[in-house]
N, CA, C and O of each residue as an XYZ file, in Angstrom:
464
protein
N      -4.023      3.327     29.169
C      -3.250      3.589     27.984
C      -3.745      2.672     26.862
O      -4.001      1.490     27.087
N      -3.875      3.223     25.663
C      -4.353      2.450     24.521
C      -3.290      1.481     24.027
O      -2.093      1.769     24.052
N      -3.760      0.330     23.582
C      -2.868     -0.720     23.098
C      -2.430     -0.425     21.661
O      -3.235     -0.013     20.826
N      -1.150     -0.643     21.392
C      -0.604     -0.553     20.044
C      -0.326     -1.976     19.581
O       0.364     -2.735     20.261
N      -0.869     -2.333     18.415
C      -0.679     -3.670     17.856
C       0.250     -3.547     16.653
O      -0.029     -2.804     15.712
N       1.353     -4.283     16.696
C       2.337     -4.263     15.607
C       2.357     -5.628     14.918
O       2.455     -6.662     15.579
N       2.264     -5.624     13.593
C       2.295     -6.857     12.812
C       3.696     -7.091     12.274
O       4.241     -6.269     11.537
N       4.273     -8.230     12.656
C       5.603     -8.652     12.205
C       6.657     -7.554     12.332
O       7.302     -7.194     11.348
N       6.831     -7.025     13.540
C       7.861     -5.987     13.704
C       9.265     -6.576     13.610
O       9.501     -7.724     13.986
N      10.190     -5.763     13.102
C      11.604     -6.123     13.124
C      12.382     -4.891     13.572
O      11.788     -3.949     14.097
N      13.666     -4.878     13.382
C      14.495     -3.764     13.853
C      14.221     -2.465     13.101
O      14.500     -1.381     13.614
N      13.679     -2.567     11.892
C      13.493     -1.387     11.045
C      12.037     -0.927     10.971
O      11.765      0.273     11.008
N      11.106     -1.866     10.868
C       9.705     -1.498     10.653
C       8.770     -2.619     11.060
O       9.194     -3.745     11.323
N       7.487     -2.287     11.105
C       6.410     -3.270     11.255
C       5.640     -3.275      9.946
O       5.562     -2.250      9.268
N       5.071     -4.415      9.584
C       4.271     -4.457      8.359
C       3.019     -3.598      8.497
O       2.530     -3.030      7.521
N       2.505     -3.512      9.733
C       1.351     -2.660     10.017
C       1.386     -2.307     11.494
O       1.937     -3.040     12.315
N       0.783     -1.164     11.815
C       0.621     -0.743     13.199
C      -0.824     -0.290     13.361
O      -1.332      0.519     12.584
N      -1.474     -0.830     14.389
C      -2.867     -0.467     14.680
C      -2.919      0.283     16.007
O      -2.329     -0.138     17.002
N      -3.640      1.406     15.997
C      -3.763      2.218     17.206
C      -5.057      3.021     17.139
O      -5.316      3.694     16.141
N      -5.858      2.960     18.173
C      -7.113      3.720     18.276
C      -8.018      3.557     17.051
O      -8.651      4.519     16.616
N      -8.079      2.343     16.495
C      -8.967      2.087     15.356
C      -8.397      2.502     14.010
O      -9.083      2.416     12.992
N      -7.149      2.950     13.997
C      -6.482      3.288     12.737
C      -5.437      2.224     12.443
O      -4.803      1.690     13.354
N      -5.264      1.921     11.153
C      -4.285      0.935     10.721
C      -3.346      1.624      9.730
O      -3.772      2.141      8.697
N      -2.070      1.616     10.074
C      -1.028      2.237      9.258
C      -0.186      1.124      8.653
O       0.430      0.345      9.380
N      -0.156      1.045      7.326
C       0.618     -0.003      6.662
C       1.992      0.506      6.268
O       2.190      1.695      6.020
N       2.933     -0.421      6.218
C       4.263     -0.115      5.698
C       4.142      0.277      4.225
O       3.081      0.121      3.621
N       5.216      0.777      3.661
C       5.264      0.932      2.215
C       5.379     -0.456      1.615
O       6.404     -1.118      1.777
N       4.337     -0.907      0.922
C       4.282     -2.267      0.375
C       4.892     -2.300     -1.024
O       4.582     -1.464     -1.873
N       5.764     -3.280     -1.244
C       6.362     -3.502     -2.556
C       6.153     -4.959     -2.953
O       5.855     -5.808     -2.113
N       6.312     -5.228     -4.223
C       6.125     -6.586     -4.740
C       7.271     -7.499     -4.308
O       8.387     -7.043     -4.062
N       6.977     -8.779     -4.223
C       8.008     -9.787     -3.942
C       8.769    -10.157     -5.211
O       9.987    -10.335     -5.192
N       8.029    -10.270     -6.314
C       8.637    -10.631     -7.598
C       8.994     -9.361     -8.354
O       8.148     -8.773     -9.028
N      10.236     -8.945     -8.241
C      10.675     -7.691     -8.849
C      11.011     -7.838    -10.334
O      11.486     -6.890    -10.959
N      10.767     -9.018    -10.895
C      10.940     -9.214    -12.333
C       9.674     -8.837    -13.095
O       9.691     -8.750    -14.323
N       8.568     -8.612    -12.366
C       7.301     -8.255    -13.010
C       7.327     -6.803    -13.474
O       8.097     -5.984    -12.972
N       6.457     -6.503    -14.456
C       6.318     -5.131    -14.930
C       5.466     -4.334    -13.945
O       5.082     -4.859    -12.900
N       5.169     -3.091    -14.258
C       4.441     -2.219    -13.330
C       3.072     -2.797    -12.976
O       2.655     -2.712    -11.822
N       2.380     -3.372    -13.924
C       1.060     -3.950    -13.620
C       1.183     -5.166    -12.717
O       0.402     -5.328    -11.779
N       2.155     -6.017    -12.992
C       2.363     -7.199    -12.156
C       2.740     -6.816    -10.735
O       2.225     -7.392     -9.776
N       3.640     -5.842    -10.596
C       4.033     -5.403     -9.260
C       2.875     -4.710     -8.543
O       2.682     -4.916     -7.345
N       2.113     -3.904     -9.251
C       0.969     -3.226     -8.630
C      -0.049     -4.247     -8.137
O      -0.566     -4.112     -7.029
N      -0.344     -5.264     -8.939
C      -1.300     -6.303     -8.530
C      -0.825     -6.999     -7.257
O      -1.624     -7.258     -6.357
N       0.466     -7.301     -7.177
C       1.019     -7.937     -5.974
C       0.880     -7.031     -4.752
O       0.501     -7.481     -3.671
N       1.190     -5.758     -4.939
C       1.115     -4.803     -3.830
C      -0.323     -4.667     -3.335
O      -0.555     -4.656     -2.126
N      -1.285     -4.565     -4.239
C      -2.687     -4.424     -3.838
C      -3.172     -5.667     -3.090
O      -3.927     -5.555     -2.125
N      -2.742     -6.843     -3.530
C      -3.097     -8.082     -2.823
C      -2.480     -8.084     -1.421
O      -3.118     -8.514     -0.460
N      -1.259     -7.608     -1.309
C      -0.594     -7.519      0.000
C      -1.340     -6.556      0.925
O      -1.498     -6.826      2.116
N      -1.791     -5.443      0.375
C      -2.571     -4.469      1.160
C      -3.870     -5.106      1.637
O      -4.234     -4.972      2.806
N      -4.568     -5.796      0.745
C      -5.801     -6.491      1.138
C      -5.541     -7.430      2.312
O      -6.308     -7.454      3.275
N      -4.465     -8.200      2.232
C      -4.129     -9.166      3.282
C      -3.829     -8.466      4.607
O      -4.330     -8.883      5.651
N      -3.027     -7.419      4.579
C      -2.683     -6.710      5.813
C      -3.908     -6.050      6.440
O      -4.075     -6.080      7.659
N      -4.759     -5.460      5.617
C      -5.975     -4.843      6.144
C      -6.877     -5.898      6.781
O      -7.427     -5.680      7.861
N      -7.026     -7.039      6.114
C      -7.850     -8.128      6.652
C      -7.289     -8.627      7.988
O      -8.044     -8.929      8.913
N      -5.973     -8.707      8.077
C      -5.320     -9.129      9.321
C      -5.729     -8.224     10.482
O      -5.796     -8.667     11.629
N      -6.001     -6.964     10.181
C      -6.376     -5.992     11.213
C      -7.881     -5.720     11.256
O      -8.321     -4.739     11.856
N      -8.658     -6.580     10.628
C     -10.109     -6.484     10.732
C     -10.739     -5.343      9.963
O     -11.775     -4.817     10.369
N     -10.130     -4.956      8.864
C     -10.696     -3.901      8.034
C     -10.475     -4.261      6.569
O      -9.998     -5.354      6.266
N     -10.816     -3.360      5.668
C     -10.643     -3.634      4.242
C     -10.541     -2.332      3.465
O     -10.553     -1.246      4.043
N     -10.442     -2.456      2.147
C     -10.212     -1.290      1.292
C     -11.395     -0.314      1.234
O     -11.254      0.780      0.688
N     -12.546     -0.685      1.782
C     -13.662      0.266      1.841
C     -13.443      1.306      2.946
O     -14.208      2.264      3.054
N     -12.405      1.121      3.763
C     -12.130      1.998      4.906
C     -10.821      2.774      4.747
O     -10.248      3.234      5.734
N     -10.348      2.920      3.503
C      -9.101      3.643      3.246
C      -9.267      5.132      3.529
O     -10.291      5.728      3.195
N      -8.262      5.717      4.141
C      -8.243      7.150      4.406
C      -7.218      7.866      3.541
O      -7.491      8.932      2.989
N      -6.033      7.270      3.427
C      -4.936      7.923      2.721
C      -4.067      6.891      2.025
O      -3.876      5.781      2.523
N      -3.545      7.271      0.868
C      -2.590      6.433      0.142
C      -1.434      7.307     -0.331
O      -1.638      8.381     -0.897
N      -0.232      6.830     -0.089
C       0.973      7.465     -0.605
C       1.590      6.472     -1.579
O       1.884      5.333     -1.215
N       1.784      6.909     -2.818
C       2.270      6.013     -3.868
C       3.535      6.595     -4.485
O       3.590      7.765     -4.864
N       4.548      5.736     -4.573
C       5.786      6.097     -5.240
C       5.950      5.190     -6.446
O       5.821      3.971     -6.326
N       6.233      5.767     -7.605
C       6.540      4.985     -8.805
C       7.954      5.349     -9.254
O       8.371      6.503     -9.156
N       8.668      4.366     -9.737
C      10.038      4.603    -10.185
C      10.055      5.550    -11.382
O      10.928      6.409    -11.497
N       9.078      5.378    -12.266
C       8.992      6.187    -13.483
C       7.565      6.707    -13.593
O       6.627      5.918    -13.709
N       7.391      8.010    -13.557
C       6.047      8.604    -13.584
C       5.292      8.221    -14.866
O       4.065      8.304    -14.910
N       6.010      7.811    -15.886
C       5.354      7.338    -17.112
C       4.560      6.057    -16.865
O       3.675      5.715    -17.650
N       4.872      5.346    -15.774
C       4.134      4.129    -15.405
C       2.851      4.431    -14.642
O       2.068      3.522    -14.364
N       2.630      5.687    -14.303
C       1.452      6.061    -13.510
C       0.134      5.613    -14.158
O      -0.704      5.044    -13.458
N      -0.089      5.842    -15.463
C      -1.360      5.403    -16.061
C      -1.589      3.890    -15.939
O      -2.709      3.464    -15.657
N      -0.558      3.081    -16.144
C      -0.706      1.623    -16.033
C      -0.993      1.230    -14.587
O      -1.828      0.361    -14.334
N      -0.303      1.867    -13.636
C      -0.560      1.596    -12.214
C      -1.978      2.013    -11.866
O      -2.690      1.279    -11.181
N      -2.396      3.196    -12.334
C      -3.740      3.709    -12.045
C      -4.835      2.808    -12.601
O      -5.926      2.736    -12.035
N      -4.555      2.126    -13.696
C      -5.538      1.209    -14.286
C      -5.925      0.133    -13.260
O      -7.108     -0.136    -13.049
N      -4.927     -0.469    -12.635
C      -5.197     -1.479    -11.612
C      -5.747     -0.849    -10.338
O      -6.680     -1.378     -9.735
N      -5.177      0.272     -9.929
C      -5.627      0.981     -8.729
C      -7.111      1.311     -8.833
O      -7.879      1.033     -7.912
N      -7.515      1.908     -9.960
C      -8.910      2.338    -10.146
C      -9.875      1.152    -10.128
O     -10.987      1.266     -9.612
N      -9.460      0.026    -10.684
C     -10.301     -1.171    -10.662
C     -10.393     -1.757     -9.254
O     -11.392     -2.385     -8.906
N      -9.363     -1.555     -8.451
C      -9.296     -2.103     -7.086
C     -10.082     -1.267     -6.080
O     -10.672     -1.814     -5.149
N     -10.094      0.036     -6.258
C     -10.771      0.944     -5.322
C     -12.296      0.773     -5.441
O     -12.832      0.775     -6.549
N     -12.992      0.627     -4.303
C     -14.460      0.545     -4.356
C     -15.064      1.850     -4.894
O     -14.533      2.932     -4.647
N     -16.150      1.741     -5.613
C     -16.821      2.928     -6.161
C     -17.112      3.931     -5.055
O     -17.704      3.589     -4.031
N     -16.694      5.161     -5.268
C     -16.933      6.225     -4.294
C     -16.047      6.138     -3.059
O     -16.258      6.885     -2.104
N     -15.051      5.238     -3.054
C     -14.247      5.022     -1.860
C     -12.785      5.418     -1.991
O     -11.943      4.917     -1.245
N     -12.468      6.308     -2.926
C     -11.066      6.696     -3.105
C     -10.558      7.469     -1.891
O     -11.250      8.349     -1.379
N      -9.350      7.142     -1.431
C      -8.759      7.862     -0.298
C      -8.099      9.158     -0.762
O      -7.949      9.382     -1.963
N      -7.708     10.002      0.171
C      -6.808     11.102     -0.163
C      -5.522     10.434     -0.632
O      -5.105      9.427     -0.059
N      -4.882     10.986     -1.678
C      -3.764     10.264     -2.276
C      -2.720     11.196     -2.863
O      -3.031     12.280     -3.357
N      -1.483     10.749     -2.798
C      -0.389     11.392     -3.515
C       0.305     10.311     -4.328
O       0.379      9.158     -3.904
N       0.811     10.685     -5.492
C       1.570      9.748     -6.327
C       2.734     10.529     -6.928
O       2.532     11.497     -7.660
N       3.942     10.101     -6.613
C       5.127     10.812     -7.077
C       6.159      9.848     -7.650
O       6.173      8.660     -7.326
N       7.017     10.385     -8.503
C       8.148      9.625     -9.018
C       9.255      9.668     -7.976
O       9.500     10.701     -7.354
N       9.925      8.523     -7.794
C      10.947      8.459     -6.757
C      12.032      7.450     -7.100
O      11.763      6.435     -7.743
N      13.245      7.727     -6.675
C      14.290      6.706     -6.707
C      13.938      5.693     -5.639
O      13.568      6.065     -4.525
N      14.048      4.434     -5.962
C      13.707      3.374     -5.021
C      14.971      2.796     -4.392
O      16.051      2.867     -4.978
N      14.829      2.224     -3.194
C      15.968      1.612     -2.499
C      16.562      0.481     -3.341
O      17.780      0.300     -3.375
N      15.698     -0.279     -4.021
C      16.123     -1.319     -4.958
C      15.641     -0.868     -6.334
O      14.437     -0.685     -6.512
N      16.512     -0.682     -7.301
C      16.102     -0.158     -8.606
C      15.114     -1.036     -9.372
O      14.534     -0.590    -10.363
N      14.916     -2.285     -8.923
C      13.936     -3.161     -9.585
C      12.515     -2.903     -9.090
O      11.552     -3.335     -9.724
N      12.376     -2.202     -7.961
C      11.050     -1.862     -7.435
C      10.459     -0.765     -8.313
O      11.059      0.294     -8.493
N       9.272     -1.034     -8.858
C       8.620     -0.080     -9.754
C       7.521      0.716     -9.068
O       7.161      1.800     -9.527
N       6.977      0.181     -7.958
C       5.894      0.861     -7.248
C       5.939      0.486     -5.775
O       6.248     -0.650     -5.414
N       5.626      1.457     -4.939
C       5.504      1.235     -3.501
C       4.271      2.010     -3.039
O       4.084      3.173     -3.398
N       3.429      1.347     -2.235
C       2.187      1.977     -1.782
C       2.088      1.859     -0.256
O       2.278      0.784      0.315
N       1.791      2.977      0.377
C       1.621      3.027      1.833
C       0.193      3.507      2.118
O      -0.254      4.512      1.567
N      -0.506      2.785      2.975
C      -1.927      3.022      3.240
C      -2.175      3.346      4.703
O      -1.525      2.798      5.594
N      -3.122      4.242      4.938
C      -3.710      4.447      6.263
C      -5.194      4.162      6.116
O      -5.848      4.681      5.212
N      -5.724      3.330      7.012
C      -7.147      2.975      6.982
C      -7.690      3.024      8.406
O      -6.932      3.134      9.370
N      -9.008      2.940      8.521
C      -9.630      2.847      9.831
C     -10.439      1.564      9.889
O     -10.711      0.932      8.869
N     -10.818      1.194     11.102
C     -11.586     -0.029     11.294
C     -13.073      0.259     11.199
O     -13.888     -0.654     11.335
C-alpha cells in the first residue's frame, strides 16, 4: 500500500497531502488579513513555495490552481503577482472565481496541486 504523507494535520484539514508523487495543498490564505489584495497574494504565494519545498517540489511542477477572490475586481492585481511568480511556460490549469470567504477579511485563497 502506498504511503500518504500529511503535513500538520488537524481535525479539519492538513496543510498538504502527498500521495504517489502528487502534492495537494490546502486552500492557502494570508496570515495578515489587514493587507490589501497584493499583500495577501504575496503572502499566499510565499506559503505555497514553502509547502511545496517541504514536499520536495516547487512551482515549476504545478498542475492545477484553484483561486478564490473576495471581489473579482481584484483579479487583475492578484494576476499581476501571480504572473510574475509563475515560471515562464509553466502555468498550471487554473480557475479563478469570486467567492464569499469564511472570514470577510480574506481577499484571496489559492489551492494548488503539484507533482514531484
